[in-house]
C-alpha positions as CSV (number, residue, x, y, z in Angstrom):
1,M,-33.7,29.7,15.7
2,A,-34.4,28.8,12.6
3,G,-38.1,29.4,11.8
4,I,-38.7,31.3,15.6
5,T,-39.2,35.4,14.6
6,M,-39.3,38.3,17.0
7,E,-40.1,41.7,16.6
8,I,-39.3,44.3,19.7
9,I,-42.6,46.2,20.7
10,K,-41.5,48.9,22.8
11,R,-37.6,49.1,23.7
12,I,-38.3,49.6,27.6
13,A,-35.0,49.3,29.8
14,V,-31.5,48.8,29.6
15,I,-30.6,47.3,32.6
16,G,-27.1,46.2,32.3
17,D,-24.0,46.4,29.9
18,S,-20.5,45.3,29.4
19,D,-17.3,46.6,27.9
20,T,-17.9,44.0,25.4
21,G,-21.0,45.8,24.1
22,Y,-23.4,42.9,25.0
23,K,-26.2,44.4,26.7
24,K,-29.6,43.4,29.2
25,E,-32.8,44.2,28.1
26,L,-36.2,45.1,29.7
27,N,-38.3,45.1,26.2
28,L,-42.3,44.2,25.1
29,V,-41.2,41.8,22.5
30,S,-44.0,39.0,20.1
31,W,-42.7,36.1,19.2
32,N,-43.6,34.2,16.1
33,G,-45.9,37.3,16.0
34,A,-47.6,36.2,19.2
35,E,-49.4,39.0,21.7
36,P,-46.3,41.0,23.5
37,K,-44.9,39.8,26.4
38,I,-42.4,41.1,28.6
39,D,-38.6,40.0,27.9
40,I,-35.8,40.5,29.6
41,R,-32.8,38.8,27.8
42,T,-29.0,40.2,26.9
43,W,-28.3,41.5,23.3
44,A,-25.3,40.6,21.1
45,P,-23.8,43.3,20.1
46,N,-25.1,42.5,16.2
47,G,-28.6,42.1,17.7
48,A,-28.6,38.6,18.3
49,A,-30.9,37.7,20.4
50,L,-29.1,35.1,23.5
51,K,-30.8,33.1,26.5
52,G,-33.4,35.3,28.6
53,L,-36.5,35.1,30.5
54,T,-40.5,36.2,28.9
55,L,-42.9,36.6,30.9
56,T,-46.5,37.2,30.9
57,E,-48.1,40.2,32.3
58,S,-49.8,38.7,35.2
59,E,-45.9,36.6,35.8
60,A,-44.4,40.1,35.8
61,K,-46.8,41.7,38.1
62,D,-46.4,38.8,40.5
63,L,-42.2,39.4,39.7
64,Y,-42.5,43.0,40.5
65,K,-44.6,42.2,43.4
66,A,-41.7,39.2,44.8
67,L,-39.4,42.2,44.1
68,G,-40.8,45.2,46.3
69,N,-41.2,42.6,48.6
70,L,-37.9,41.6,49.4
71,F,-36.0,45.4,48.6
72,D,-38.8,46.7,51.2
73,E,-37.6,43.7,53.9
């Protein structure tokens, strides 16, 4: 990912991990110096960011509501 910078502003939670050391985390991340966003991503044992999902605050709130509806059924 040449030219792309990221800074983890706040580590919120590890939501999954594997025996190989890979972890799926929920963090607040600033990409390229932009305003921090909610980020759900797998991280390699060496700290490399792998595939993930980045959400604005509004998108994260919508996801929260949708998950709440799903699990309240």
